[in-house]
TIDRENTI-139902 format. One record per residue (C-alpha): residue number from 1; residue in three letters; z, y, x. Coordinates in nm, 4 decimals, decimal comma. Each point is the difference from the previous one (the first is absolute). Layout:
N
@n=NUM; res=ALA; c3=Z; c2=Y; c1=X
...
//
This chain:
52
@n=1; res=MET; c3=-1,2119; c2=0,5195; c1=-0,2489
@n=2; res=GLN; c3=0,2420; c2=0,1974; c1=-0,2067
@n=3; res=TRP; c3=0,1103; c2=-0,1122; c1=-0,3420
@n=4; res=GLY; c3=0,1281; c2=0,2296; c1=-0,2723
@n=5; res=SER; c3=0,1928; c2=-0,2678; c1=-0,1881
@n=6; res=VAL; c3=0,1232; c2=-0,3553; c1=0,0198
@n=7; res=SER; c3=-0,2797; c2=-0,1216; c1=-0,2263
@n=8; res=GLU; c3=-0,2591; c2=0,1527; c1=0,2373
@n=9; res=PHE; c3=0,1708; c2=-0,1778; c1=0,2884
@n=10; res=PHE; c3=-0,0201; c2=-0,3371; c1=-0,1746
@n=11; res=ALA; c3=-0,3614; c2=0,0655; c1=-0,1041
@n=12; res=MET; c3=-0,0924; c2=0,0631; c1=0,3678
@n=13; res=GLY; c3=-0,3067; c2=0,2008; c1=-0,0895
@n=14; res=GLY; c3=-0,1444; c2=-0,2787; c1=-0,2140
@n=15; res=TYR; c3=0,0697; c2=-0,2780; c1=0,2519
@n=16; res=GLY; c3=0,3572; c2=-0,0703; c1=-0,1120
@n=17; res=LEU; c3=-0,0698; c2=-0,3391; c1=-0,1531
@n=18; res=TYR; c3=-0,1614; c2=-0,1269; c1=0,3211
@n=19; res=VAL; c3=0,2704; c2=0,1525; c1=0,2216
@n=20; res=TRP; c3=0,2989; c2=-0,1279; c1=-0,1959
@n=21; res=VAL; c3=-0,1445; c2=-0,3469; c1=-0,0596
@n=22; res=SER; c3=-0,0754; c2=-0,0231; c1=0,3722
@n=23; res=PHE; c3=0,3578; c2=0,0966; c1=0,0857
@n=24; res=GLY; c3=0,1337; c2=-0,2534; c1=-0,2491
@n=25; res=VAL; c3=-0,2161; c2=-0,2854; c1=0,1286
@n=26; res=THR; c3=0,0939; c2=0,0836; c1=0,3592
@n=27; res=ALA; c3=0,3719; c2=0,0043; c1=-0,0840
@n=28; res=LEU; c3=-0,0343; c2=-0,3305; c1=-0,1856
@n=29; res=CYS; c3=-0,1782; c2=-0,1609; c1=0,2963
@n=30; res=MET; c3=0,2626; c2=0,1289; c1=0,2431
@n=31; res=PHE; c3=0,2801; c2=-0,1356; c1=-0,2196
@n=32; res=GLY; c3=-0,1802; c2=-0,3332; c1=-0,0304
@n=33; res=GLU; c3=-0,0402; c2=-0,0241; c1=0,3767
@n=34; res=VAL; c3=0,3694; c2=0,0699; c1=0,0587
@n=35; res=LEU; c3=0,0894; c2=-0,2643; c1=-0,2584
@n=36; res=ALA; c3=-0,2378; c2=-0,2533; c1=0,1582
@n=37; res=VAL; c3=0,1392; c2=0,0612; c1=0,3488
@n=38; res=TRP; c3=0,3551; c2=-0,0318; c1=-0,1305
@n=39; res=ARG; c3=-0,0823; c2=-0,3331; c1=-0,1674
@n=40; res=ARG; c3=-0,1797; c2=-0,1347; c1=0,3094
@n=41; res=HIS; c3=0,2970; c2=0,0996; c1=0,2159
@n=42; res=ALA; c3=0,2437; c2=-0,1741; c1=-0,2354
@n=43; res=ALA; c3=-0,2162; c2=-0,3134; c1=0,0015
@n=44; res=ALA; c3=-0,0191; c2=0,0019; c1=0,3806
@n=45; res=VAL; c3=0,3774; c2=0,0391; c1=0,0320
@n=46; res=ALA; c3=0,0572; c2=-0,2829; c1=-0,2481
@n=47; res=GLU; c3=-0,2464; c2=-0,2230; c1=0,1853
@n=48; res=SER; c3=0,1640; c2=0,0714; c1=0,3349
@n=49; res=ARG; c3=0,3383; c2=-0,0941; c1=-0,1448
@n=50; res=ASP; c3=-0,1420; c2=-0,3288; c1=-0,1327
@n=51; res=VAL; c3=-0,1460; c2=-0,0935; c1=0,3387
@n=52; res=SER; c3=0,3245; c2=0,0630; c1=0,1916
//
């Protein structure tokens, strides 16, 4: 597709709302997963220090 303006790009031929919400939800889930892994790692390190 070719877009003539920035507003046409964001509209994505009428599917812009679906596309941009999908990107946002995906980015939020990816950030949440990184945060969850980081917290689980910190908890595992803390637990291993307590056991030693």
